[in-house]
VMD Tcl script that draws the C-alpha trace (Angstrom):
set ca {
  {59.66 105.39 22.07}
  {61.25 101.96 21.50}
  {63.77 103.49 19.11}
  {64.84 106.05 21.71}
  {65.15 103.34 24.38}
  {67.32 101.18 22.11}
  {69.58 104.15 21.35}
  {69.97 104.89 25.08}
  {70.89 101.26 25.86}
  {73.50 101.20 23.09}
  {75.10 104.39 24.38}
  {75.13 103.02 27.95}
  {76.81 99.74 26.91}
  {79.41 101.61 24.88}
  {80.21 103.84 27.83}
  {80.50 100.80 30.13}
  {82.83 99.05 27.69}
  {85.02 102.16 27.46}
  {85.15 102.36 31.27}
  {86.30 98.72 31.53}
  {88.92 99.29 28.85}
  {90.21 102.40 30.62}
  {90.38 100.55 33.94}
  {92.32 97.69 32.35}
  {94.74 100.07 30.68}
  {95.44 101.77 34.01}
  {97.31 98.74 35.36}
  {99.90 96.77 33.46}
  {101.73 93.79 34.89}
  {105.35 94.62 35.66}
  {107.93 92.87 37.83}
  {108.37 94.20 41.34}
  {111.36 93.88 43.65}
  {110.63 92.21 46.98}
  {112.83 91.37 49.94}
  {113.64 87.80 50.87}
  {113.05 87.53 54.61}
  {114.88 85.23 57.00}
  {113.59 84.28 60.46}
  {116.22 83.98 63.18}
  {116.39 84.37 66.92}
  {117.88 87.53 68.41}
  {119.13 87.93 71.96}
  {118.26 91.01 74.00}
  {121.40 92.77 75.21}
  {121.98 95.85 77.32}
  {124.17 98.67 76.08}
  {125.96 99.11 79.40}
  {126.23 97.07 82.60}
  {127.19 99.29 85.52}
  {128.05 98.23 89.05}
  {126.81 100.12 92.09}
  {129.86 99.94 94.37}
  {130.47 100.75 98.01}
  {132.59 103.84 98.55}
  {133.54 102.94 102.12}
  {133.98 99.71 104.01}
  {131.54 98.52 106.63}
  {128.30 96.62 107.12}
  {125.55 96.69 104.48}
  {122.19 97.84 105.81}
  {118.88 98.68 104.16}
  {119.18 97.22 100.65}
  {116.14 98.75 98.98}
  {116.20 97.02 95.56}
  {115.82 93.52 94.24}
  {116.48 91.84 90.92}
  {114.30 93.30 88.16}
  {113.56 96.65 89.84}
  {113.73 99.87 87.80}
  {115.97 102.55 89.31}
  {116.91 106.09 88.39}
  {120.39 107.57 88.42}
  {121.29 108.77 91.90}
  {118.74 106.63 93.78}
  {119.97 105.26 97.12}
  {119.86 101.48 96.82}
  {121.67 100.56 100.07}
  {123.64 101.97 103.00}
  {127.06 100.96 104.32}
  {127.58 101.71 107.98}
  {131.00 101.87 109.65}
  {130.67 102.16 113.48}
  {134.23 103.52 113.72}
  {133.14 106.71 111.94}
  {130.80 107.59 114.81}
  {133.64 107.06 117.31}
  {135.91 109.28 115.20}
  {133.27 112.01 115.18}
  {132.97 111.85 118.99}
  {136.77 112.10 119.34}
  {136.97 115.01 116.90}
  {134.12 116.82 118.67}
  {136.06 116.54 121.93}
  {139.22 117.81 120.25}
  {137.25 120.70 118.77}
  {135.97 121.73 122.20}
  {139.46 121.48 123.71}
  {141.07 123.46 120.89}
  {138.33 126.07 121.01}
  {138.80 126.54 124.78}
  {142.56 126.83 124.42}
  {142.13 129.36 121.58}
  {139.75 131.47 123.70}
  {142.31 131.49 126.54}
  {145.13 132.39 124.13}
  {143.12 135.30 122.73}
  {142.43 136.63 126.23}
  {146.15 136.42 127.03}
  {146.97 138.16 123.75}
  {144.61 141.06 124.52}
  {146.07 141.46 128.05}
  {149.62 141.42 126.68}
  {148.75 144.03 124.05}
  {147.38 146.39 126.74}
  {150.47 145.87 128.93}
  {152.74 146.47 125.94}
  {150.94 149.75 125.21}
  {151.46 150.80 128.83}
  {155.13 149.83 128.67}
  {154.71 147.00 131.19}
  {155.34 144.13 128.70}
  {158.16 143.44 126.29}
  {157.87 143.01 122.52}
  {158.98 139.37 122.78}
  {156.16 138.50 125.18}
  {153.67 140.10 122.81}
  {155.04 138.13 119.88}
  {154.89 134.93 121.93}
  {151.25 135.53 122.81}
  {150.40 136.27 119.17}
  {152.16 133.12 117.96}
  {150.44 130.96 120.57}
  {147.01 132.28 119.47}
  {147.80 131.68 115.78}
  {148.97 128.10 116.45}
  {145.84 127.21 118.41}
  {143.64 128.78 115.70}
  {145.33 126.61 113.07}
  {144.93 123.52 115.25}
  {141.20 124.22 115.61}
  {140.82 124.59 111.85}
  {142.70 121.32 111.30}
  {140.41 119.47 113.70}
  {137.34 120.94 112.00}
  {138.69 119.86 108.59}
  {139.26 116.32 109.91}
  {135.68 116.28 111.17}
  {134.40 117.40 107.74}
  {136.28 114.49 106.14}
  {134.71 111.98 108.53}
  {131.23 113.45 107.95}
  {131.74 113.10 104.19}
  {132.86 109.49 104.67}
  {129.68 108.80 106.59}
  {127.62 110.31 103.77}
  {129.42 108.14 101.25}
  {127.97 105.14 103.01}
  {124.92 105.65 100.79}
  {125.31 103.39 97.72}
  {123.93 105.29 94.71}
  {122.66 103.96 91.39}
  {125.28 104.93 88.76}
  {122.63 105.14 86.02}
  {119.00 104.64 85.16}
  {118.02 101.09 84.28}
  {117.03 97.70 85.62}
  {118.73 95.78 88.44}
  {120.30 92.56 87.14}
  {121.90 91.08 90.26}
  {122.18 91.86 93.96}
  {125.03 89.65 95.21}
  {124.85 90.86 98.83}
  {122.32 90.83 101.65}
  {121.74 92.97 104.71}
  {124.44 92.40 107.28}
  {127.19 91.62 104.77}
  {130.61 93.12 105.51}
  {132.26 94.68 102.46}
  {135.36 96.66 101.57}
  {135.51 99.88 99.55}
  {134.93 99.21 95.85}
  {132.94 95.99 96.26}
  {129.75 95.58 94.19}
  {126.37 95.91 95.85}
  {124.24 95.59 92.67}
  {124.69 95.28 88.92}
  {122.39 97.25 86.63}
  {121.55 97.28 82.93}
  {121.63 100.88 81.71}
  {121.62 102.75 78.42}
  {118.68 100.87 76.84}
  {118.40 97.50 75.11}
  {119.20 96.20 71.63}
  {119.05 92.86 69.80}
  {122.17 90.89 68.95}
  {121.79 88.61 65.91}
  {124.06 85.74 64.86}
  {123.46 84.67 61.25}
  {125.15 81.98 59.13}
  {127.99 83.41 57.08}
  {126.24 82.54 53.78}
  {123.93 85.49 54.50}
  {126.81 87.93 55.04}
  {126.38 89.58 51.65}
  {122.68 90.25 52.14}
  {122.77 91.96 55.54}
  {122.86 95.73 55.14}
  {122.99 98.54 57.65}
  {119.62 100.28 57.82}
  {117.62 97.19 56.82}
  {114.19 96.98 58.46}
  {113.41 94.04 60.72}
  {110.28 92.77 62.45}
  {110.43 91.54 66.05}
  {107.85 89.10 67.33}
  {106.29 89.24 70.75}
  {106.97 86.64 73.41}
  {105.98 83.04 72.77}
  {105.89 83.23 68.96}
  {107.31 80.23 67.09}
  {108.51 80.12 63.45}
  {105.57 80.09 61.04}
  {103.33 82.36 63.08}
  {102.65 85.88 61.86}
  {102.69 87.98 65.03}
  {105.44 90.56 64.56}
  {104.55 93.65 66.54}
  {107.74 95.73 66.77}
  {109.76 97.32 63.97}
  {113.47 97.93 64.13}
  {116.48 98.57 61.94}
  {119.97 97.13 61.63}
  {122.44 99.65 63.08}
  {125.69 97.66 63.10}
  {127.04 94.79 61.00}
  {130.29 93.49 62.44}
  {133.00 92.90 59.80}
  {134.45 89.86 61.58}
  {132.90 86.39 61.25}
  {133.06 84.32 64.43}
  {132.60 80.55 64.28}
  {130.82 80.80 60.94}
  {128.42 83.47 62.19}
  {127.87 87.08 61.15}
  {127.04 89.35 64.09}
  {124.64 92.27 63.75}
  {122.95 94.67 66.17}
  {119.35 95.79 65.77}
  {117.84 98.92 67.30}
  {114.22 98.27 68.33}
  {112.11 100.85 70.22}
  {110.07 99.26 72.97}
  {112.40 96.47 74.11}
  {112.12 97.61 77.71}
  {109.58 94.89 78.45}
  {112.03 92.10 77.57}
  {114.53 90.48 79.91}
  {118.24 90.84 79.28}
  {119.39 87.64 77.58}
  {115.88 86.76 76.38}
  {115.63 85.35 72.85}
  {112.90 86.44 70.47}
  {112.04 85.71 66.84}
  {113.28 88.28 64.30}
  {112.50 88.51 60.58}
  {115.02 90.46 58.51}
  {115.83 90.92 54.79}
  {118.79 88.95 53.48}
  {118.31 89.33 49.71}
  {115.96 90.64 47.01}
  {114.09 88.94 44.16}
  {111.83 89.88 41.24}
  {108.16 88.87 41.27}
  {104.96 89.39 39.29}
  {102.13 90.78 41.39}
  {98.62 92.14 40.85}
  {96.17 93.96 43.11}
  {94.39 91.49 45.42}
  {90.99 92.46 43.98}
  {92.07 91.20 40.55}
  {92.21 87.57 41.78}
  {88.85 85.78 41.81}
  {88.40 82.32 43.35}
  {85.76 79.92 42.06}
  {85.45 76.21 42.89}
  {88.90 76.17 44.46}
  {90.60 77.72 41.41}
  {91.98 81.25 41.06}
  {91.41 83.41 37.99}
  {92.56 86.78 36.68}
  {90.86 88.65 33.86}
  {93.16 90.21 31.28}
  {92.53 92.31 28.19}
  {93.77 91.25 24.77}
  {92.76 93.97 22.42}
  {89.09 94.61 23.11}
  {88.42 91.12 24.48}
  {88.42 90.09 28.11}
  {90.01 86.71 28.77}
  {89.93 84.87 32.08}
  {93.13 82.93 32.81}
  {93.88 80.50 35.62}
  {96.70 81.55 37.97}
  {98.49 80.23 41.04}
  {98.72 83.03 43.61}
  {101.48 83.32 46.18}
  {101.91 85.48 49.25}
  {100.77 89.05 49.82}
  {103.66 91.40 49.06}
  {104.27 94.86 50.46}
  {105.11 97.27 47.64}
  {105.21 101.07 47.27}
  {101.81 100.80 45.51}
  {100.34 98.97 48.49}
  {99.60 95.28 49.19}
  {99.88 93.12 46.06}
  {99.18 89.43 45.46}
  {102.12 87.57 43.96}
  {101.25 85.46 40.90}
  {103.48 82.42 40.50}
  {102.16 81.23 37.13}
  {99.54 82.33 34.59}
  {100.61 85.91 33.84}
  {103.37 87.54 31.86}
  {105.03 90.92 32.06}
  {103.00 93.40 30.02}
  {99.58 91.79 30.47}
  {96.76 94.25 31.09}
  {94.74 93.17 34.11}
  {91.10 94.03 34.72}
  {90.62 95.07 38.33}
  {86.98 95.01 39.49}
}
mol new
graphics top color blue
foreach p $ca { graphics top sphere $p radius 0.5 }
foreach p [lrange $ca 0 end-1] q [lrange $ca 1 end] { graphics top cylinder $p $q radius 0.2 }
display resetview
C-alpha cells in the first residue's frame, strides 16, 4: 500500500513539474513596440459657420432661437415684416378688380361686335378694334396678377430660415431691429465638430495621419487618466505656423462640447521598444517586485522594476524596466 502511494506521488510531482515547464516555455520575453504619447490641448472647431440672413428688408419680429439652441435645416428662426408689402398687395388687389371689370366689359363689346359683323351691320375694322382692346386688357390683368404673386413671394421670404442643421452661435439682433436684405440674423455652427491641435514643430516627424488619439472629458488636468473618447488624426497640415504643427482630429461624440472649448488630448508622437511581461507574472512582496524565470529545469526568482501597463496586440502587459533580458522564459502563475 505504501509503495503504491509513493509511486502515485512521484508520478503526480513529475506531471506538475512538466506542466510548469510547459507553461514557462509558452512565453518568452521579447521586445514590443509601444507608442510614445504626448498630452496637449485641442480646441473644438466647427466645420462650417453659416449665417441665417434676411432676404428682405424690414423689422425683425418673433426671433425664436437663442445662443446654444439646436436647429434643423429649414427651421424658421425669425420673421422680417415690411408694412409696405401689405400696402402693395391692397393696391394690386384694387388694380386686379379694375382690370377684371374692364376685361369683362371688353369681352361683352367683342361679342356684340362679332354678332353685328355677322349680320353685316359692323365693319371689319371695328371688330379688330374690339378684339385688340380685349387682348390688351387681358394682358394687363395677367401683368397685375404676376406683380401680386411677386409681392406675395416677398412677404413669404420674410421668414428667416436656418441654412443648415447645427447649433446657434450668435444672435446679433433683437425683436424690433430694422435690417436690410442680406443682413445676418443668427450665426450657426453646422457640419459637425472636430479638434484642432497645435503641436511644437519638434514633433512634426512623429504625427501621422490615421494615428489614434484619446480625448479627455471636461475638467481633466494633465496627469489624470480619464480619457473617454477615441478619435483619429485626419489631417496634418504641411505648413508650420509660428513654430507649431497644425493637425485636425475626428472624434465622434463632440456634440456636447462648446465651439472654442479646449480639452486634453493624448496622441502618439513616436515609438519605442520595451520589455514587457504579463501582469500576473509580477509578484510583489515586502515592497519589492519579483518575476520567476526558468533556467534549464530550475526556477529562479529575480527582482525587477516594473513600469507602466502597456497595450499590446497580446493584451495588457507590464513593462519591466530592469531585471529581465530578451529571451528569458517567464513563469506565469
